[in-house]
C-alpha positions as a printed NumPy array, in Angstrom:
array([[128.491, -38.144,  57.343],
       [130.593, -35.227,  57.632],
       [130.217, -31.792,  55.691],
       [132.449, -28.594,  56.221],
       [130.687, -25.313,  54.838],
       [133.316, -22.428,  54.083],
       [131.437, -19.853,  51.997],
       [132.477, -16.019,  51.502],
       [129.497, -13.42 ,  52.157],
       [127.187, -12.799,  48.968],
       [128.196,  -9.116,  49.038],
       [125.015,  -6.785,  49.795],
       [122.927,  -9.624,  50.295],
       [123.99 , -12.526,  52.941],
       [126.944, -12.531,  55.429],
       [129.079, -15.367,  55.55 ],
       [127.534, -16.919,  58.584],
       [123.705, -16.603,  56.758],
       [125.024, -18.268,  53.853],
       [126.32 , -21.046,  56.113],
       [122.979, -21.153,  58.005],
       [120.955, -21.742,  54.805],
       [123.619, -24.329,  53.4  ],
       [122.994, -26.274,  56.77 ],
       [119.208, -25.9  ,  56.722],
       [119.124, -27.285,  53.228],
       [121.589, -30.344,  54.125],
       [118.983, -30.833,  57.191],
       [116.094, -30.636,  55.416],
       [117.346, -33.837,  53.408],
       [118.754, -35.66 ,  56.327],
       [118.857, -34.204,  59.98 ],
       [121.525, -36.729,  60.65 ],
       [124.333, -35.259,  58.939],
       [127.182, -33.607,  60.745],
       [127.647, -30.078,  59.687],
       [130.679, -27.874,  60.451],
       [130.339, -24.384,  59.606],
       [132.751, -21.611,  59.187],
       [132.435, -17.67 ,  58.969],
       [134.79 , -16.651,  55.941],
       [136.078, -13.611,  54.899],
       [139.19 , -12.8  ,  52.622],
       [139.521,  -9.078,  53.437],
       [136.656,  -7.61 ,  51.986],
       [132.886,  -7.616,  53.679],
       [132.734,  -9.906,  57.065],
       [136.239, -10.359,  57.435],
       [136.194,  -8.8  ,  60.911],
       [133.2  , -10.619,  62.16 ],
       [134.923, -13.855,  60.472],
       [137.843, -13.353,  62.779],
       [135.979, -12.567,  65.727],
       [134.076, -15.942,  65.302],
       [137.118, -18.012,  64.459],
       [139.178, -16.519,  67.445],
       [136.486, -16.091,  70.192],
       [137.089, -12.133,  69.952],
       [134.546,  -9.503,  70.246],
       [133.134,  -6.71 ,  68.059],
       [133.662,  -3.084,  69.28 ],
       [132.182,  -0.078,  67.987],
       [133.683,   3.362,  67.188],
       [132.661,   6.479,  65.63 ],
       [134.338,   7.156,  62.076],
       [133.57 ,   9.103,  58.97 ],
       [132.532,   7.243,  55.857],
       [134.137,   7.731,  52.134],
       [132.338,  11.025,  52.033],
       [132.848,  12.492,  55.204],
       [129.308,  11.466,  57.038],
       [129.67 ,  10.392,  60.572],
       [128.955,   6.668,  61.293],
       [129.238,   4.138,  63.713],
       [131.35 ,   1.193,  62.708],
       [132.952,  -1.843,  64.285],
       [135.738,  -3.706,  64.41 ],
       [137.207,  -7.115,  65.828],
       [139.487,  -7.612,  69.051],
       [141.113, -10.773,  68.992],
       [144.131, -12.392,  70.958],
       [142.985, -11.086,  74.348],
       [142.625,  -7.389,  73.007],
       [145.926,  -7.3  ,  71.982],
       [145.106,  -7.492,  67.882],
       [142.665,  -5.614,  66.016],
       [141.073,  -6.707,  62.839],
       [139.785,  -3.619,  61.034],
       [137.715,  -3.761,  57.806],
       [138.102,  -0.963,  55.324],
       [134.696,  -2.152,  53.846],
       [132.713,  -1.203,  57.008],
       [134.248,   2.083,  57.313],
       [134.59 ,   3.083,  53.532],
       [132.964,   0.574,  51.615],
       [131.676,   0.706,  48.445],
       [128.504,  -0.814,  49.368],
       [127.541,   1.457,  51.749],
       [126.501,   4.104,  49.011],
       [124.133,   3.354,  45.907],
       [125.67 ,   3.344,  42.845],
       [123.994,   6.505,  41.608],
       [125.448,   8.486,  44.637],
       [128.997,   7.516,  44.376],
       [131.41 ,  10.491,  43.814],
       [134.973,   8.884,  43.838],
       [136.675,  12.268,  43.275],
       [135.593,  13.271,  46.675],
       [136.05 ,  10.288,  48.455],
       [138.553,  10.171,  51.292],
       [140.032,   7.12 ,  53.429],
       [140.22 ,   9.26 ,  56.454],
       [138.029,   7.36 ,  58.666],
       [140.25 ,   4.148,  58.311],
       [142.924,   6.105,  59.98 ],
       [140.944,   7.131,  62.725],
       [139.581,   3.472,  63.524],
       [143.368,   2.468,  63.575],
       [144.315,   5.138,  66.034],
       [140.964,   3.566,  68.275],
       [142.583,   0.486,  67.976],
       [146.107,   1.563,  69.052],
       [144.401,   3.558,  72.261],
       [142.564,   0.358,  73.448],
       [146.324,  -1.1  ,  73.583],
       [146.238,  -3.033,  70.84 ],
       [150.028,  -3.76 ,  69.482],
       [148.908,  -5.68 ,  66.127],
       [146.304,  -4.368,  63.564],
       [145.545,  -6.529,  60.662],
       [143.644,  -4.137,  58.13 ],
       [141.208,  -6.126,  55.699],
       [141.477,  -4.092,  52.473],
       [138.722,  -5.265,  50.211],
       [135.725,  -3.365,  48.981],
       [136.741,   0.216,  49.539],
       [134.994,   3.025,  47.553],
       [138.164,   5.618,  47.793],
       [140.576,   6.027,  45.394],
       [142.773,   8.683,  47.09 ],
       [145.99 ,   6.636,  47.384],
       [145.433,   6.704,  51.084],
       [145.732,  10.292,  51.495],
       [143.019,  10.314,  53.778],
       [144.512,   7.817,  56.237],
       [147.622,   9.724,  56.339],
       [146.176,  12.948,  57.209],
       [144.11 ,  11.027,  60.016],
       [147.695,  10.303,  61.276],
       [148.927,  13.698,  61.192],
       [150.138,  14.452,  57.986],
       [149.266,  17.612,  55.83 ],
       [149.169,  18.664,  52.152],
       [149.523,  21.581,  50.518],
       [149.128,  23.16 ,  46.841],
       [151.784,  25.518,  45.097],
       [150.265,  28.447,  47.08 ],
       [150.523,  26.433,  50.343],
       [147.13 ,  26.098,  50.583],
       [145.756,  23.078,  52.458],
       [144.202,  20.299,  50.545],
       [141.474,  18.138,  51.778],
       [142.676,  14.474,  51.243],
       [140.499,  13.811,  48.233],
       [141.111,  12.092,  44.89 ],
       [140.06 ,  15.425,  43.365],
       [143.32 ,  17.008,  44.931],
       [146.132,  14.549,  43.993],
       [147.134,  16.38 ,  40.991],
       [147.6  ,  19.693,  43.204],
       [149.851,  18.206,  45.784],
       [153.14 ,  20.405,  45.913],
       [154.039,  20.347,  49.492],
       [153.64 ,  17.711,  52.215],
       [154.065,  18.102,  56.088],
       [155.215,  14.734,  57.656],
       [156.486,  16.207,  60.751],
       [153.628,  15.357,  62.698],
       [153.109,  11.952,  61.175],
       [151.839,   9.122,  63.88 ],
       [154.057,   5.854,  61.911],
       [152.444,   3.79 ,  64.863],
       [156.151,   2.635,  65.972],
       [155.947,  -0.312,  67.589],
       [152.505,  -1.787,  66.038],
       [152.811,  -4.618,  63.771],
       [150.389,  -3.932,  60.824],
       [149.157,  -6.889,  58.304],
       [147.222,  -6.005,  55.157],
       [145.063,  -8.296,  54.5  ],
       [144.18 ,  -8.598,  50.833],
       [144.592, -10.628,  47.63 ],
       [144.971,  -7.776,  45.117],
       [148.256,  -7.898,  43.539],
       [148.114,  -4.807,  41.512],
       [150.678,  -1.685,  42.033],
       [149.324,   1.818,  42.591],
       [149.71 ,   3.008,  39.082],
       [149.582,   2.219,  35.332],
       [147.113,   0.344,  33.387],
       [147.214,  -2.517,  35.853],
       [147.023,  -0.106,  39.009],
       [144.36 ,   1.21 ,  41.24 ],
       [142.654,   3.406,  39.156],
       [142.521,   1.769,  35.864],
       [141.663,  -1.706,  37.31 ],
       [139.361,  -0.608,  39.934],
       [138.143,   3.113,  39.212],
       [135.179,   2.401,  37.049],
       [133.238,   0.237,  40.019],
       [134.019,   3.313,  41.928],
       [132.323,   5.699,  39.938],
       [135.09 ,   7.114,  37.475],
       [133.806,   7.335,  34.063],
       [136.23 ,   5.702,  31.363],
       [137.397,   9.309,  30.18 ],
       [138.432,  10.212,  33.704],
       [140.74 ,   7.356,  34.591],
       [143.692,   8.755,  32.587],
       [143.402,  11.904,  34.438],
       [142.971,  10.495,  37.84 ],
       [146.04 ,   8.102,  37.166],
       [148.174,  10.858,  36.278],
       [147.137,  12.821,  39.672],
       [148.129,   9.851,  41.283],
       [151.671,   9.733,  39.761],
       [151.988,  13.265,  41.253],
       [150.756,  12.051,  44.728],
       [153.695,   9.405,  44.482],
       [156.292,  11.939,  43.073],
       [155.519,  14.159,  45.934],
       [155.73 ,  11.456,  48.645],
       [159.081,  10.183,  47.085],
       [160.586,  13.63 ,  47.185],
       [159.756,  13.963,  51.027],
       [160.629,  10.252,  52.001],
       [162.68 ,   8.838,  49.282],
       [159.811,   6.177,  49.172],
       [158.55 ,   4.741,  46.112],
       [154.815,   4.007,  46.963],
       [154.592,   2.498,  43.623],
       [157.255,  -0.353,  44.15 ],
       [155.022,  -2.709,  46.071],
       [152.797,  -5.737,  44.847],
       [149.514,  -4.828,  46.191],
       [149.764,  -1.223,  46.571],
       [146.674,  -0.603,  44.41 ],
       [144.417,  -2.125,  47.263],
       [141.669,  -0.128,  48.403],
       [142.318,   2.558,  46.054],
       [146.197,   3.139,  47.103],
       [145.525,   2.589,  50.631],
       [148.016,  -0.675,  50.073],
       [150.75 ,   1.255,  49.011],
       [151.019,   3.841,  51.904],
       [150.622,   1.044,  54.478],
       [153.07 ,  -1.042,  52.821],
       [155.462,   1.749,  52.068],
       [155.476,   4.432,  54.688],
       [153.812,   1.989,  57.804],
       [155.822,  -1.057,  56.869],
       [152.842,  -3.103,  56.773],
       [153.26 ,  -6.779,  55.631],
       [150.928,  -7.717,  52.899],
       [149.283, -11.066,  53.298],
       [146.57 , -13.228,  51.521],
       [143.176, -12.434,  53.411],
       [141.963, -15.952,  53.326],
       [145.094, -17.622,  54.027],
       [145.581, -15.472,  56.965],
       [142.396, -16.303,  58.256],
       [142.668, -20.237,  58.003],
       [145.631, -19.701,  60.335],
       [143.598, -18.717,  63.182],
       [140.898, -21.228,  62.721],
       [141.007, -25.03 ,  62.596],
       [139.451, -25.553,  59.077],
       [142.103, -27.43 ,  58.109],
       [141.584, -30.314,  60.563],
       [137.977, -29.902,  59.924],
       [138.403, -30.565,  56.412],
       [141.042, -33.575,  56.839],
       [138.192, -35.361,  58.623],
       [135.311, -34.708,  56.526],
       [133.344, -36.331,  53.646],
       [132.255, -33.181,  51.63 ],
       [133.154, -29.617,  51.509],
       [130.952, -26.97 ,  50.357],
       [131.885, -23.57 ,  49.574],
       [130.558, -20.586,  47.363],
       [130.554, -16.822,  46.996],
       [127.933, -14.173,  45.59 ],
       [129.579, -14.739,  41.735],
       [131.745, -17.404,  40.726],
       [133.458, -16.452,  37.447],
       [137.025, -16.428,  35.83 ],
       [138.128, -13.959,  38.653],
       [137.559, -16.718,  41.377],
       [140.818, -18.275,  40.171],
       [142.668, -15.508,  41.682],
       [142.529, -15.937,  45.421],
       [138.913, -15.79 ,  46.136],
       [137.616, -17.714,  49.033],
       [136.179, -20.845,  47.171],
       [139.276, -21.364,  45.619],
       [141.049, -21.031,  49.104],
       [139.099, -23.42 ,  50.463],
       [139.527, -26.114,  47.763],
       [143.117, -25.93 ,  47.922],
       [142.931, -27.134,  51.672],
       [140.34 , -30.025,  50.098],
       [142.574, -30.917,  47.484],
       [145.405, -31.653,  49.83 ],
       [143.237, -33.992,  51.364],
       [141.624, -35.41 ,  48.398],
       [137.918, -34.15 ,  49.447],
       [135.287, -33.657,  47.194],
       [134.314, -29.864,  46.858],
       [131.278, -28.062,  45.76 ],
       [130.911, -24.421,  44.863],
       [127.002, -23.422,  45.296],
       [127.12 , -19.478,  44.171],
       [124.621, -17.194,  43.879],
       [125.255, -16.592,  40.249],
       [127.772, -17.936,  37.412],
       [129.713, -15.527,  35.541],
       [131.916, -15.623,  32.354],
       [134.72 , -18.207,  32.669],
       [133.161, -19.945,  35.963],
       [133.797, -23.31 ,  33.853],
       [137.658, -22.744,  34.338],
       [137.343, -23.716,  37.901],
       [136.659, -27.199,  37.142],
       [140.234, -27.643,  36.156],
       [141.337, -26.754,  39.598],
       [139.304, -29.773,  41.179],
       [135.58 , -28.696,  41.789],
       [133.431, -31.693,  41.452],
       [130.371, -29.163,  40.759],
       [129.529, -25.624,  40.359],
       [126.2  , -24.394,  40.695],
       [124.255, -21.309,  40.97 ],
       [121.234, -21.078,  43.364],
       [118.8  , -19.149,  40.748],
       [116.351, -21.621,  39.72 ],
       [114.214, -19.215,  37.261],
       [114.333, -15.774,  35.539],
       [114.154, -13.029,  38.173],
       [114.85 ,  -9.518,  38.642],
       [118.184,  -8.695,  40.924],
       [115.971,  -7.38 ,  44.051],
       [114.196, -10.471,  43.855],
       [117.29 , -12.679,  43.884],
       [118.585, -10.729,  47.124],
       [115.24 , -11.028,  48.606],
       [115.011, -14.862,  48.078],
       [118.81 , -15.836,  48.563],
       [118.284, -17.731,  51.764],
       [115.516, -19.72 ,  50.507],
       [116.945, -20.564,  47.147],
       [120.301, -21.659,  48.858],
       [118.137, -23.927,  51.057],
       [116.322, -25.387,  47.926],
       [119.47 , -25.82 ,  45.806],
       [121.55 , -27.643,  48.617],
       [118.644, -29.863,  49.513],
       [118.413, -31.071,  45.74 ],
       [122.299, -31.489,  45.416],
       [122.541, -33.34 ,  48.496],
       [119.963, -35.722,  47.58 ],
       [121.403, -36.438,  44.076],
       [124.895, -37.022,  45.669],
       [123.261, -39.604,  48.21 ],
       [121.161, -41.242,  45.59 ],
       [123.863, -41.729,  43.302],
       [126.365, -43.367,  45.967],
       [123.32 , -45.684,  46.921],
       [123.183, -46.824,  43.359],
       [127.061, -47.387,  42.841]])
């Protein structure tokens, strides 16, 4: 029997390769002769850079940067294709999970650190940058990223403005003269978010609350983002709200697509192009995928559905085993999953769930495999 394991990370708990390890342990506790092929998977969020490095025999390199709130950090990104391509993960630089919920102050968040890491990759000789946009803590419209590349912002008195959401409504003058547009560098924005920058389906309304804005602040911030868009359009004749995916990463998507001419692609589909998972699934007997929580949102391009789409092409039975099941998870059955499971087996605190995730995964997989094989044996 051959089993392919391809799970997303359980965010804030287990990396993708750790999830795969515990799934494999559960399978082998039941039967150590089962052939298991595991893949580290990232869809543009946490773990994407490592997933590309493992799939492409690349390396992870370290560099200095600043996090969402200006703190100096050491971060990593992947070099693949003989060092010609960098895979930079926004979540590892200005990630939402890097700051406890009670300490998030999105008005003062900046994407500046992402721009400095992009420049580091260019200085290392990279000709292509894959920018994984999921999981950001910021909502500055990419203002910080542009400043890192040489842009400057000023108010109506020509006073310099720091690149933070709190200053979006104050922008009246922009100096693009020193902007490094990264000419000659191919930029690919990897993300499954389709939202535009502005409006009720835009970056602030859809993602602002999880980043720390209060409901009564959302409209104010979106209006400020309108001013930011208007000022950029006045100088460059580019409407950064025009692009599908522009709302990704608090608006970073809008400037990398509109100003740096990045191509927006599905993160999970891009990773599949760089590994042999399709061939492995074609030759297997069972596919196991999963994520931290499966719910109605999983339908919209998350890892389990991306894996299922391949499995469906070859009519391979596919299980989804996740940390938790949320509202609407039953709709996933309509896509073709033969089973959808949570590893939680009793009431427990959130911290207990995090601490015991690996152990619970192994136990759940053991039980599921025993059930499947026992039923097969009796049919």
